[in-house]
PALUMTI-146786 format. One line per field, with one value per residue: residue number from 1; residue in one letter; x, y, z of N, C-alpha, C in turn. Coordinates in steps of 0.05 Angstrom, whole numbers, plus 5000, padded with zeros to 4 digits. Layout:
# PALUMTI-146786
lumke: (NUM,...)
vose: (a,...)
n.px: (X,...)
n.py: (Y,...)
n.pz: (Z,...)
ca.px: (X,...)
ca.py: (Y,...)
ca.pz: (Z,...)
c.px: (X,...)
c.py: (Y,...)
c.pz: (Z,...)
***
This chain:
# PALUMTI-146786
lumke: (1,2,3,4,5,6,7,8,9,10,11,12,13,14,15,16,17,18,19,20,21,22,23,24,25,26,27,28,29,30,31,32,33,34,35,36,37,38,39,40,41,42,43,44,45,46,47,48,49,50,51,52,53,54,55,56,57,58,59,60,61,62,63,64,65,66,67,68,69,70,71,72,73,74)
vose: (m,p,v,i,r,v,e,l,d,s,d,r,v,h,a,k,r,f,h,e,r,v,g,r,g,e,p,f,p,q,e,r,q,l,v,i,e,e,a,w,r,r,g,f,t,p,t,g,t,i,h,y,r,g,r,t,n,g,q,p,p,g,l,k,f,d,a,e,v,r,l,d,r,g)
n.px: (6977,6926,6859,6787,6728,6670,6601,6551,6481,6438,6400,6379,6378,6405,6455,6475,6479,6514,6560,6573,6583,6628,6662,6672,6706,6686,6678,6656,6630,6587,6579,6630,6634,6596,6620,6666,6642,6620,6666,6686,6644,6651,6695,6745,6800,6793,6834,6819,6825,6789,6768,6731,6702,6665,6601,6552,6518,6472,6403,6373,6420,6488,6539,6608,6663,6731,6761,6816,6849,6874,6907,6904,6854,6821)
n.py: (4470,4469,4442,4449,4411,4431,4426,4446,4452,4432,4422,4370,4390,4440,4424,4391,4427,4464,4432,4420,4472,4489,4451,4470,4510,4557,4611,4611,4651,4661,4613,4606,4649,4633,4587,4609,4640,4599,4574,4615,4615,4567,4578,4582,4614,4631,4625,4642,4610,4565,4501,4464,4401,4365,4330,4306,4244,4244,4254,4312,4326,4349,4400,4394,4424,4443,4484,4524,4538,4576,4551,4578,4589,4637)
n.pz: (4168,4215,4209,4210,4203,4169,4159,4116,4115,4062,4002,3956,3902,3905,3926,3886,3842,3865,3873,3819,3800,3831,3813,3762,3774,3794,3840,3910,3947,3985,4013,4032,4069,4106,4127,4150,4190,4221,4240,4273,4310,4335,4364,4341,4306,4242,4183,4135,4092,4055,4039,3993,4002,3984,3977,4025,4035,4063,4086,4096,4043,4053,4049,4049,4080,4092,4138,4147,4207,4263,4321,4369,4388,4383)
ca.px: (6957,6904,6833,6763,6708,6644,6581,6528,6457,6431,6380,6390,6382,6426,6480,6484,6487,6538,6582,6580,6594,6655,6678,6680,6725,6673,6680,6632,6633,6567,6585,6656,6629,6582,6640,6683,6625,6618,6692,6686,6624,6663,6717,6771,6806,6798,6854,6806,6828,6767,6770,6707,6710,6645,6574,6545,6496,6450,6378,6381,6449,6502,6563,6630,6685,6752,6769,6842,6846,6897,6901,6902,6825,6810)
ca.py: (4486,4453,4448,4438,4404,4445,4417,4464,4440,4438,4404,4355,4406,4460,4409,4382,4451,4475,4414,4425,4499,4489,4434,4487,4529,4582,4617,4606,4670,4660,4590,4612,4666,4616,4569,4626,4647,4575,4571,4634,4607,4545,4588,4581,4637,4621,4640,4651,4590,4546,4481,4448,4373,4347,4328,4283,4228,4244,4266,4324,4326,4372,4408,4392,4443,4444,4511,4526,4554,4577,4535,4594,4591,4664)
ca.pz: (4181,4224,4196,4222,4183,4172,4140,4113,4105,4034,3991,3933,3878,3910,3930,3859,3827,3877,3866,3791,3798,3842,3795,3740,3784,3802,3869,3927,3968,4006,4029,4045,4092,4126,4139,4168,4213,4238,4253,4295,4329,4350,4381,4327,4289,4215,4168,4111,4071,4057,4018,3989,4002,3972,3988,4041,4024,4082,4079,4071,4038,4063,4035,4068,4076,4112,4143,4160,4231,4282,4345,4394,4394,4386)
c.px: (6935,6877,6811,6744,6682,6625,6558,6504,6450,6406,6391,6397,6405,6453,6492,6494,6512,6563,6591,6593,6623,6673,6687,6700,6713,6676,6654,6633,6612,6573,6611,6651,6614,6601,6658,6667,6622,6644,6694,6667,6635,6687,6744,6775,6812,6819,6843,6809,6807,6770,6743,6715,6688,6618,6571,6522,6472,6424,6370,6411,6462,6526,6585,6653,6706,6761,6796,6838,6872,6889,6899,6874,6816,6831)
c.py: (4468,4461,4437,4432,4419,4434,4436,4448,4449,4422,4391,4373,4426,4446,4401,4405,4463,4459,4418,4452,4501,4472,4449,4508,4556,4586,4612,4625,4668,4636,4594,4628,4650,4598,4585,4633,4623,4570,4590,4625,4584,4553,4587,4607,4626,4638,4651,4631,4568,4527,4465,4419,4354,4349,4304,4269,4227,4256,4286,4323,4351,4377,4408,4410,4438,4473,4511,4546,4555,4563,4552,4598,4619,4683)
c.pz: (4190,4211,4214,4199,4190,4151,4140,4103,4077,4027,3966,3909,3882,3912,3903,3843,3839,3870,3837,3787,3808,3824,3770,3748,3792,3832,3884,3951,3991,4025,4045,4071,4114,4141,4158,4193,4232,4253,4277,4317,4347,4366,4367,4311,4261,4200,4142,4088,4075,4033,4016,3987,3991,3986,4006,4028,4042,4070,4100,4067,4049,4045,4055,4060,4098,4114,4158,4184,4246,4307,4370,4403,4401,4395)
***
């Protein structure tokens, strides 16, 4: 299944806490919904499968996700 990369803005404290939370296997429904909305905004049809891929080292840091999408673009 093809994927698109989506990065959500964050701050150092939230990014660290989120990374730890996901590492414990906890769900992330708010971030998942934001990633799905971004996929739609870019013109892709998301399948609903979202994979957390880590944090960026930028300032401010971001959260990286891969969203599985269909290639028919909507």
